[in-house]
Phi, psi and omega in degrees: 000134174296144179238158180290143169286135186286125178293132168237113191234117171075293194258003166091205195282161185203164168209125181246130183252131186266088178205175182270162172310133174271143181306324179290336173290317176298325176288320175299313180289327174291320178294317176307308184297323183297306182293332172290311179298330176279355183066027186264082189279334177288334174296308178305314180297329183286344176262003172287155171280175180313307185289331174299311189288333173287325183288338187215129181280161176306321188290319178290323173298309183303307181303317178305310191277326179283316188274315187266336180239303186299311179304321183278313191250346183074201182291158172276127184261313173200163180217153185220132177285123181244353177148208187231154176207124172055039177075003179252159177276141187246125179241124171283125195239131176252121176259175184298324188236013186200167168232137181200177175251142173241130178256125184223135170239146183237143172294121186293341183283319188223009177053039174263158181290119174244003170204138186208137178207135166251124181287156177304135188280155173290150172301136172285146173104344171268122183296134182284132175262121183283320183192173181281149168254328175302132179287134188238150166244167180294151179268030175228146178276341180240171180302136176230161182254129174279099175288317174225135180178150179126187187250006179229156181301328184289330169280326195211098184290353174298340177298344177290344176243112190296325182307325184235022177306147174070014177287160178245143168249117186246129175219193181233148193222135174216122188056042179072015180225149177268354180222169178225130175089222187286114176295354185268002180246126182297328179288357176267358175275126194300330186268345181295126182093350191285149186290135170270122181242161181289125173284354175197176175286142184189177178251146171283110185265340180199137176225130172239122182223178179084012174265123183295144175290141181283158163287129177318130181096345177252128182254162182236076187295346180280338178236080194301314183271349179069206175282140199216145174238135169232129174257148179240126170276171178302331178271011176080020178257144182241119184257120182256128170249124184237158174081022184290163184288135173307130175077009181263352187283135187251003185234163184234153181297140184093344184285144173271142174229153180253154185304131176102340182293138185280136183257318190189187176243151179292139182223204180221045185256155180088200185279077177215156182255348181202148179311133177185172170253128174264121191233123170214157176251140185215168189261000180202160182290330179281108186301317190292342179249010187271159169247122180301153180217158180291135182251108169261154179245137195301301182213120178212161171275120182238116183046040180090349179247143176283137174230148182242131185048059188251136169258104181299151184235161183311132177080015174278141168261119192223155179203163174288157180279154175300000000 
């Protein structure tokens, strides 16, 4: 049987383990938050394992937390375990002035921290968007398959990056495969060239065109989203369409579009390994400064059943109602 090319979209490689949060990690992140909020950075250093302490001096640790974390983000308010990445536990963490992900791994022998990473924080001052209020339809005229989608890392690896959390990767599938024939040809992918339509009435806020479509399996990390359209709704919601076909975009910046109007064709441009649509909702036009939001669809058919105000998840087959 033919199989999917593994999608690498925007944020690159990943590794997810399908398991629940381990209690030693819950204890470790709680201990870390307590020490951090007390500004006891030497205490944090003391819960690193031997190799971590060899890699960083107490003075470097102090400078990191005072200058790079506390000064910018303030105290930790709350955190939530959202899944795994590269073998580490990932916690969505709210600081006083920022939202970010913290990744922690522990030495299995002594449960001390042997890996630690704080993702770049989202800028202060841009209101966070939880979900769309504007009613949306799917941006395809035909049924599509949700390759990545949902609200957990197991369902949706985009959650590892706050700028595109809750994004979808949408393609088409027939008989368990996304292509027919030679997988090195874009034209053999079922979704390649399919029309992308406006999910709602909106204004075109950004257009990027002129990025060549990749040969499947070859990525373009210098042009992450490839050919791109961003729509802005009247409610200040921004809908991003990435990896569009070169030369297929039919709209211009500043133009008003109506729901159902053709915007472009699905392509394979940017940092992606096979043709698909990367679709996401965000709170600002600048993706690098954005916080992703949940994108619900008003009424759609999901695996043969009608759903209302639905957020698709991984492995759903979805289409608009006739």
